C-alpha positions in Angstrom: 0.2 -0.2 -0.3 2.6 2.5 1.2 4.8 2.1 -2.1 2.5 4.6 -3.6 2.9 7.4 -0.9 5.2 10.2 -1.5 8.0 10.6 1.1 6.2 13.4 2.8 3.0 11.2 3.0 5.1 8.4 4.5 6.7 10.7 7.3 3.0 11.6 8.2 2.3 7.9 8.8 5.4 7.4 10.5 4.9 10.1 12.6 1.5 8.9 13.6 3.3 5.6 14.7 5.8 7.3 16.9 3.0 9.7 18.5 1.1 6.5 19.2 4.0 4.8 20.9 5.0 8.2 22.8 1.4 8.7 24.1 1.5 5.0 25.1 -1.3 4.0 23.0 -1.6 0.2 21.6 -3.5 1.5 18.3 -2.5 3.9 15.8 -5.9 5.8 15.6 -7.4 8.2 13.3 -6.5 10.9 16.0 -2.8 10.1 15.6 -2.8 10.7 11.8 -4.4 14.0 12.7 -1.8 14.9 15.0 0.8 13.9 12.7 -0.4 15.7 9.8 -0.7 18.8 12.1 3.2 18.4 13.1 4.4 17.9 9.6 2.3 20.5 7.8 3.9 24.0 7.4 3.4 27.0 5.7 0.7 27.5 3.2 -0.6 24.0 3.9 -1.0 24.9 7.4 -3.0 27.8 6.6 -5.3 26.0 4.3 -5.9 23.5 6.8 -6.3 26.2 9.7 -3.8 24.6 11.8 -2.3 27.8 12.3 -5.4 28.4 14.9 -4.5 25.3 16.8 -2.1 24.8 19.7 -0.4 21.6 20.0 -0.5 21.1 23.7 -4.5 21.4 23.4 -4.5 19.2 20.3 -2.5 16.6 22.3 -4.7 17.0 25.3 -7.8 16.3 23.4 -6.2 13.4 21.8 -5.0 12.0 24.8 -8.9 12.2 26.3 -10.3 10.6 22.9 -8.0 7.7 22.9 -7.7 7.4 26.8 -9.6 3.9 27.3 -6.8 2.6 24.4 -3.7 3.1 26.7 -1.3 0.3 26.6 0.1 -0.1 30.2 2.3 -2.9 29.3 3.9 -1.2 26.7 4.7 -4.8 25.2 1.8 -4.9 22.4 2.7 -4.4 18.7 1.3 -1.0 17.6 -1.2 -1.7 14.8 -3.6 0.2 12.7 -7.2 0.6 14.1 -10.1 0.1 11.8 -10.6 3.9 11.7 -7.0 4.8 10.6 -7.3 1.9 8.0 -10.3 3.3 6.5 -8.6 6.5 6.3 -5.7 5.2 4.5 -7.8 3.1 2.2 -9.6 6.4 1.5 -6.3 8.1 0.2 -6.1 5.5 -2.4 -9.2 6.2 -3.8 -8.8 10.0 -3.9 -5.5 9.8 -5.6 -7.5 7.6 -8.1 -10.2 10.1 -8.3 -7.9 13.1 -8.9 -5.6 11.4 -11.2 -2.5 11.5 -9.4 -0.1 8.6 -9.3 0.9 9.1 -6.0 -0.6 9.7 -2.6 0.6 13.3 -0.8 -0.4 14.6 2.2 -3.2 16.5 0.6 -5.0 13.5 0.1 -4.5 12.2 3.9 -5.8 15.4 4.8 -8.9 15.5 2.9 -9.5 11.6 3.9 -9.3 12.9 7.5 -11.8 16.0 7.3 -14.2 13.9 5.3 -14.1 11.0 7.7 -16.9 12.1 9.7 -17.4 8.9 12.1 -13.8 9.2 13.0 -12.3 10.4 16.4 -9.9 13.0 14.5 -13.4 14.4 13.0 -14.8 15.0 16.2 -11.8 16.8 17.6 -11.7 18.9 14.2 -15.1 19.9 15.3 -14.3 20.5 18.8 -11.7 23.2 17.3 -14.5 24.7 15.4 -12.6 24.6 12.2 -14.8 25.2 9.3 -14.0 21.8 7.4 -16.5 22.6 4.4 -14.4 25.2 3.4 -11.0 23.3 4.2 -12.3 20.6 2.1 -13.4 22.9 -0.6 -9.8 24.2 -0.7 -8.3 21.1 -0.8 -10.7 19.4 -3.6 -9.7 22.6 -5.6 -6.1 22.1 -5.0 -6.4 18.6 -6.0 -8.2 19.3 -9.1 -6.0 22.0 -10.2 -2.9 19.6 -9.8 -4.9 16.6 -11.7 -4.9 19.0 -14.8 -1.8 21.0 -14.0 0.0 22.2 -16.8 2.5 24.4 -14.9 4.7 26.5 -16.8 7.5 28.4 -14.9 6.6 32.1 -15.0 10.2 33.0 -16.1 9.9 30.7 -19.0 7.0 32.9 -20.2 9.3 35.8 -20.7 11.0 36.6 -23.8 14.9 35.8 -23.7 17.8 36.4 -25.9 19.7 33.5 -27.4 23.0 33.4 -25.3 24.6 31.3 -27.8 26.5 33.9 -29.7 27.8 36.0 -26.6 28.8 32.4 -25.1 30.9 31.5 -28.2 32.5 34.9 -28.2 33.5 34.6 -24.6 34.9 31.2 -25.5 37.3 32.6 -28.0 38.3 35.3 -25.5 39.6 32.6 -23.2 43.2 32.3 -23.3 43.3 28.8 -21.8 41.3 27.5 -24.9 43.1 29.7 -27.7 45.8 27.3 -27.7 43.7 24.1 -27.9 41.6 25.4 -30.9 44.5 26.9 -33.1 46.4 23.6 -32.6 43.1 21.6 -33.7 42.2 24.0 -36.7 45.9 23.0 -37.7 44.9 19.4 -38.2 42.1 20.1 -40.5 44.2 20.4 -43.5 45.6 17.2 -43.0 42.3 15.6 -43.6 41.0 17.8 -45.8 38.4 19.3 -43.6 37.0 22.7 -43.5 35.1 22.4 -40.3 36.5 21.9 -36.7 35.3 18.6 -35.1 35.4 17.3 -31.5 38.0 14.7 -32.8 40.6 17.6 -33.6 40.0 19.4 -30.3 40.4 16.1 -28.2 43.5 15.3 -29.9 44.7 18.7 -29.4 44.2 18.3 -25.6 45.9 14.9 -25.6 49.0 16.2 -27.3 49.7 18.8 -24.8 51.1 16.9 -21.6 51.4 20.1 -19.5 47.5 19.8 -19.0 46.1 18.4 -15.7 43.4 16.7 -17.4 45.6 15.1 -20.2 47.7 13.5 -17.3 44.6 12.4 -15.8 43.2 10.7 -19.0 46.6 9.0 -19.6 46.4 7.4 -15.9 43.2 6.1 -17.2 44.3 4.7 -20.4 43.5 7.6 -22.7 46.5 8.7 -24.6 47.1 10.5 -27.9 48.5 7.4 -29.5 45.2 5.4 -28.5 42.9 7.9 -29.3 44.7 8.5 -32.9 44.5 4.5 -33.6 40.8 4.4 -32.6 40.1 7.7 -35.0 41.3 5.6 -37.8 38.3 3.6 -37.3 35.9 6.6 -38.3 35.9 7.0 -42.3 32.9 9.4 -41.9 32.1 12.4 -39.9 28.3 11.3 -40.0 28.3 11.1 -36.1 29.6 14.7 -35.8 26.1 15.9 -37.4 23.6 13.8 -35.7 20.6 15.7 -34.3 21.5 18.9 -36.0 20.9 21.0 -38.7 23.2 23.5 -38.4 26.8 23.8 -40.1 29.1 26.5 -39.1 32.7 26.8 -38.5 32.3 24.1 -36.0 30.6 20.7 -36.5 27.2 21.0 -34.5 28.7 18.4 -31.9 31.8 20.3 -31.4 29.7 23.7 -31.3 27.6 22.2 -28.6 30.6 20.5 -26.7 31.9 24.2 -26.4 28.7 25.4 -25.1 28.5 22.8 -22.7 32.0 23.3 -21.6 31.0 27.0 -20.7 28.0 26.0 -18.9 30.1 23.4 -16.9 32.5 25.9 -16.0 29.9 28.1 -14.4 28.3 25.2 -12.4 31.5 24.3 -11.3 32.1 27.9 -10.1 35.0 28.5 -12.3 35.9 31.7 -13.9 38.2 30.3 -16.6 37.4 27.8 -19.1 40.1 25.0 -19.0 40.6 21.8 -21.1 38.9 19.6 -18.5 35.5 21.8 -19.1 35.8 21.0 -22.5 36.5 17.3 -22.1 33.1 17.5 -19.7 31.5 19.2 -22.6 32.3 16.1 -24.8 31.0 13.8 -22.4 27.6 15.5 -21.9 26.7 15.8 -25.4 26.7 11.9 -25.7 27.4 12.1 -29.5 30.1 12.9 -32.1 33.5 11.0 -32.7 35.0 12.2 -29.7 32.6 11.0 -27.4 32.3 7.7 -29.3 36.2 7.2 -28.9 36.0 7.9 -25.2 33.0 5.7 -24.6 34.7 2.8 -26.4 37.8 3.4 -23.9 36.0 3.9 -20.5 32.7 2.1 -21.0 30.7 3.9 -18.4 30.7 7.5 -19.6 28.8 8.7 -16.4 31.0 7.6 -14.2 33.8 8.7 -16.0 32.2 12.5 -16.3 32.0 12.1 -12.2 35.7 11.2 -12.1 36.7 13.9 -14.3 34.7 16.5 -12.0 36.3 15.2 -9.0 39.6 15.6 -10.3 38.8 18.9 -11.4 37.2 20.2 -8.1 38.8 18.2 -5.4 36.4 19.6 -2.7 32.8 20.5 -3.8 33.0 24.4 -4.8 30.5 26.5 -3.2 28.9 27.4 -6.6 28.3 23.6 -7.3 26.8 23.1 -3.9 24.1 25.9 -4.3 23.1 24.7 -7.7 22.5 21.1 -6.2 20.6 22.5 -3.0 18.6 24.6 -5.7 17.8 21.5 -7.8 16.9 19.7 -4.0 14.5 22.7 -3.5 13.0 22.2 -6.8 12.2 18.6 -6.2 10.8 19.3 -2.9 8.1 21.3 -4.8 7.9 18.8 -7.8 9.1 21.5 -10.1 10.9 20.8 -13.3 12.4 24.1 -13.8 15.1 25.9 -11.6 14.4 29.6 -11.7 16.0 32.4 -10.0 13.9 31.5 -6.7 15.5 28.2 -6.6 19.0 29.5 -6.9 18.1 32.2 -3.9 17.0 29.3 -1.8 20.3 27.5 -2.8 22.3 30.4 -1.4 20.2 30.4 1.6 20.4 26.6 2.1 24.1 26.6 1.8 24.3 28.9 4.7 28.0 29.5 4.6 28.6 31.9 2.0 29.0 35.7 2.1 25.9 36.0 0.0 23.8 33.9 2.7 25.5 36.2 5.7 24.5 39.4 3.7 20.8 38.1 3.6 20.4 36.7 7.0 21.8 40.3 8.3 18.8 41.8 6.5 16.4 39.3 8.3 15.9 36.7 5.5 15.6 33.4 6.3 15.3 29.9 4.4 12.3 29.1 6.1 10.4 32.4 5.1 12.0 32.6 1.7 10.5 28.8 0.9 7.0 30.1 2.1 7.3 33.0 -0.4 8.8 31.0 -3.3 6.0 28.3 -2.6 3.1 31.0 -2.9 4.7 31.9 -6.2 5.1 28.8 -8.0 3.3 26.2 -6.0 3.5 22.6 -5.3 3.5 20.1 -8.0 1.0 17.2 -7.5 3.6 14.6 -8.6 7.4 13.7 -7.9 9.8 14.5 -10.7 12.8 12.5 -11.3 14.0 13.8 -14.8 16.6 16.3 -15.7 16.3 20.0 -14.5 16.1 22.9 -17.0 17.2 26.4 -16.0 15.0 29.2 -16.8 16.4 31.8 -19.1 16.9 34.3 -16.3 18.3 31.8 -14.2 20.7 31.4 -16.9 21.3 35.0 -17.3 21.8 35.3 -13.6 24.4 32.4 -14.0 26.1 34.3 -16.7 26.3 37.5 -15.1 27.9 36.0 -11.7 30.8 34.8 -14.0 31.1 37.9 -15.6 31.2 39.7 -12.2 33.7 37.2 -10.6 35.9 37.6 -14.0 35.9 41.4 -13.7 37.1 41.3 -10.4 39.7 39.0 -11.3 38.5 36.1 -9.1 39.3 32.5 -9.5 36.1 31.4 -8.5 32.4 32.0 -8.8 30.9 32.4 -5.2 27.5 33.2 -3.4 28.0 36.9 -3.6 28.4 36.8 -7.1 25.4 35.1 -7.9 23.3 37.1 -5.3 24.6 40.4 -6.9 23.5 38.8 -10.2 20.1 38.3 -8.9 19.8 41.8 -8.1 20.3 42.8 -11.8 17.3 40.4 -13.0 14.9 43.0 -11.5 11.8 41.1 -12.6 12.8 38.1 -11.8 10.9 35.6 -9.3 14.0 35.8 -6.5 13.8 39.7 -6.4 10.0 39.4 -5.8 10.5 36.8 -3.1 13.2 39.5 -1.7 10.7 42.2 -2.2 8.1 40.4 -0.3 10.4 39.8 2.6 11.0 43.4 3.2 13.9 44.3 1.4 15.2 45.8 -1.9 17.8 46.0 -4.6 19.9 48.9 -2.8 19.8 47.0 0.5 20.9 43.8 -0.8 23.9 45.4 -2.6 24.9 47.4 0.2 24.7 44.3 2.4 26.8 42.4 -0.2 29.5 45.1 0.0 29.6 45.2 3.8 30.3 41.5 3.8 33.1 41.4 1.2 34.6 44.6 2.9 34.0 47.3 0.6 32.7 51.0 1.0 
């Protein structure tokens, strides 16, 4: 039965078990489910259920009185579900089916409890004089909305410029890759090619023994001799033109690999695009001659990608931690996009950076920010397990943070760079959250400058 429960729904059931044991009861009753729901429900959801009007001590007092006859004096009996609790849990399955949800969420448990008019939990709800009709109406409307949900992130609806050209221009300005590209381009004439591909770029990297990533690849059995030997097996460049109609100075997959190298550098908090970022870009394309040779040599490219990343970063960079936490915040709300609001939550969740410190001194907490974010983007009805996309405004913020760090001759992108970049996206959701919490652009910028010791 519980395989269809989301993690949050399972936590409510587990909490009900714990409360039954703690109160010395030998059955898990509907009252325990109500208490667990009360404990686990926060923010907007608590207001929808009117739980913000209930004191925990009074709720426990009423539950203890209601289940007084079911006290387990010996404490040795197994704590099982009462018939009333079983009926409510069975009802959650029916509600999930009714509202076309693949999973049972806390909202289903709440609706089942508030609709169970013969249960002890319902009698306690009546004693607190809660407007159960209004609560049921709000819950059904929420579940009905989620069942037909086609959520589009507000930042995706705004027109955005294509950053591709700017990204490629930035790529050419990088001193770290100029040598690689020049060396790779020199190989074109020997093959009679006019378009630069991933194979020439990777060969150029492998020919330079001074690169750290070249040493790493060599230690993992990938050197220029082996690569060139494998390259002889490719009589056609068709793999370089998979899934693309564009033909420019680079093959489409070389073009994609370079864009991914830029994105990877930013995600790893680097203000330089290094050869290792290009290797990671090639691995992430999952197509092209260089990728096919690497795949043949390492077998598990996903695992190898992780090894290269660890080799580059050593310890986890601040920026990578923030982005991972931003993704977790999106997961918690069952959202598929990472917008600027999730980046803001990532900064706050990371907690130790100067960006978070500046926000804390302005009275901005993670809990309050989460509440405001949920008000703006809501909570999806089903868990999401796929790849996460950055909204156009989030991408702009990351690009801006990169430029800010670079302009200050920094070697890493850090939280204060990202927070400062967010303030430049004046219409983004992150700024709406911050404004709702009582601060503005000038206060935030001043707070950042204070943290980094600037006047």
